N, C-alpha and C positions, 0 to 999 in steps of 0.2 A: 304422564310423561310420554314423549313421543318415542316410537319404537325405532330401532336403528334402520338406517336405509338398506335397501335390497343389497347392494354392494358389499356393505359391512357384514351382513348376516352370512352371505354366500361365502365371502373370502375368509372370514375370521377362522373357519375351521382349520386346524393344524395341517391335515393332509391336503386340503384344497389349496392352501396358501403355498404349501411346498410345490404343488403342481403348478400353480401360476408362476411361481419364482423360476421353477425349470422351464417352463414354456417362453418366459421372458427372455431367455438367452437363445431361442431358436426353437423350430418345429421338431417334434420327437413323435416316434411311434411308442405304442403302449409298453413293449417290453424295454424300451429305454427309460421311460418314466418310472416303471417298476425298480430299475436299478438306481435312477437318481434319488428317488424316495426311500428305498429300502422298505417299501410296503408290499404286500401280496397282490397279486394281479387282479383278483376279484374286487379288492377294496379300491385300487387305483381306478379300475372301470367303472365302479359305483360313482366315485367323486366326479370323475371325468363327465359322467353323464349329467349330474347336477349342474356342472360348470357350463355344460353345452345348453341344457335347459334354460340357464340364466343368461346365455348370451355372451359369456365371457370367454368362451372357447369354441372353436369350430373344428371340423375334421373333413379331410380330403383324402380320397384314394390315391395310393402312390401311382404316379404316371409310369414308374419303372416295373412295380409289381403290384398289380391290381388287388392283390389278397391283402396288402399291407395298407394301414392307416396312418396318416401324418395328422397330429393335432397342434393347432396354433392358437396363440393367444389373440383376441380381438382387442387390438391396441387402443383403438378410438373409444370402444365400449368401456374398456377399463378406466381410461382417462376420465370419461365422463362420469363413471361410477365414483371415482375418487373425488372429483370435484364436488359431486352431490353429497358425498359423505362429508367432506370438509365443511361445506357451507351449511349442512345440517347441524352441525356442532357450533360453528360460528362463522358469520359471513366472512370475515377476514381470512379463515383458513382454506377457502377455495383455492386450489392450485392453478396456476397457468399451465397450459399445455405448450411446450416449445415447438415452434413450427418453423422458424427462421434459421438463418446462418449466423447469428450473432454468437461470438465466442466459440466458434468451430475450431478445433485444434488441428495442427498439423499432423494428422494421422495418415495412414496408408491403408486403403480397403481394395480387396480384389473380389470381384463378383464373377462366379462361375456357373455356367450351364452347359449343355451338351454342344449345341451349334453355334453359340455366341451370335445368334442373328436376331434374337427376340428379348428374352427376359433380362440377361446379364447386361446387354448394351443399354437397355432402358434404365437399368438400376444405376450403371456407371454415370449415364448421361444426367439422371435427376440428382444423385449425390453431388455431382460436380456443380450443377446448376444452383442446388439449394445451399451450397457452402461458398459460392463464388470462387471456386477453385482453391480455397483453403485447405481441403483435404486431397491428398494425392489418391487417385482412384484409377483402377484399370479393371478391364473385363476380359475374360477368355473362355475358350471352349474346349472340351475334352475331344470332341470330334467337330471341328468349326466348319460351318457352311461356308460356300464360296462368296456369299454376299450378304448384308443385311436384308431381312425380310421388308419388302416395301411398306407394309403396314407399321413397321417398328419406325421407319423414317417418318411416315405419315403422322403417326400419333404424338410422336415427341414434337413434331412441328406444329400440329394444329392445337394441341391441348397446352403445351409449354413453351412454345416458341424456340424450340431447341433444334438446331440443324446438324444432323449427323448423316448427310447425304453422302459425304466423302469417306465415312468410317468403314473399314473392311473387318470381318471377323479374324480374330487371332486364335492361335494354338496355344493351350496351357504351357507347353514346352517353352514358349517364347517369352514368358514372364515368370516361370517358375524360380528362375535364379534371384529375382528380386526380393528384396525384404518387405514383407507385408505385415502390418499389424493385426489386420482382421481378414479372415477369407470367408465369404459367404456364399453358399451354394443356393441357386434358385430353382434347381432341377432335381428331382428325385434320383434319376438315373446317375447325373454328374456327382451328387452327394454320396452315393454308395459305391462309385468306382475312383474318387479323388484320392490320390496317393497323399502320403504325408509330405509336407512342403517343408523346405529349409527355414531355420530360424523360429520354428515352431509359433507361427501366427494363431490367434484365437479363432476358432471355427464356429460357425453358426449355419443354420439351414432355414431357408425360407421355402415352403413347399408351394410353389406357383404353378398351376397347370399351364401347359405350352399353349399360348393363343393361337399358334399356327397348326395345331393338329387338326387334322381333316374330320369333319363330321358328316359331310355330304349335304350340308344345308346351304343352299345358294345365298350368298350375301350375309351369311353369319360370322365371317372372318373378323371384319374390322370391329364390331362391337366386342369381341373377345379381347382385341388388344386394348381397347378402351378400358375394360374392367381389369386386364392385367396391369395396365400402367397405373391405374388408380390405387390398386393394392400395393404395387411396388412404392409408389409414392407415399403412401401411408407409412409403410415400413421405413423408409429412407428417413422421414420426417422424425419418426421416433427413434431412429438410429442416432441422431445428432447428439442428444444428451448422453447417450451411452458413449460415444467417442470422447465426449467432453469429460466424463467422469472417470475414464479409465486412463492411467499413465501409459 
C-alpha cells in the first residue's frame, strides 16, 4: 500500500494543523501562535520548524522590529499539496484552486500600510482587477507619502495592465468612518500601530517587506517591486474564496 503524500504526513499532526489553520487567517509571531494554539512556546517552535522544512510555512523578520519574526502560510504550496493528496486517494478528488473572480461577493476590504505608496495600493488594484469591481476595496496609510512610488505604477502597468497613474495616497483617517468587512495590513509597522476601527471588521496581516526600502544596490529596486506584486497577487487570489465563504 502506498504511503501518505508528504502534505498529509506533515499536516496531519494536531499541533501542526492548528498552526496551519491559524496562519491561514494571516501572518503571526510565535507568541501569538502560542496564544492561538494554547501550546507551550518550545512545542510551537518545534512544529513551526518542521513546517518550514516542509515548505508549508516561511518566516520573515519584522520590518518594524527586526528582533521579531512573522510566520506566513505558503498558500500555493499548500494548495498543491492538497491537490496531490486528493489525487493520491482518487483522481476525482483533486481540488481546483480558485484563481478568478467568478462568484466574488459584494464584500468590502481595506488594505493598510504605512505610506500607502507601494504595498497597499498594489493590493487594492489587484483585488479590484481580480474581481472586476465586485468587491468594494480601498487602501490607506498611517503616514501616507505625497505620491505613489513610480515603480508601483510601473509594476501594475507592465505585469497586470492596470493604470494607477492618477491615484494619490490617502490617510487612514479619511476612510476610517466607512464600514469595511475586512481590514488587511501589509506592513509590520502599520499592523502594530493600527487603531481599532468602527464596525469591528475582520482583521488579518500579510507581512510583505517594503519593496521601496533602500539597500544601496543600484538597479535593485524594480525586481523587489516585481516580487512584492507577485506575492500580493498570490495572497489576493487566495483571498477570493475566503470572501465568498464568509457572510
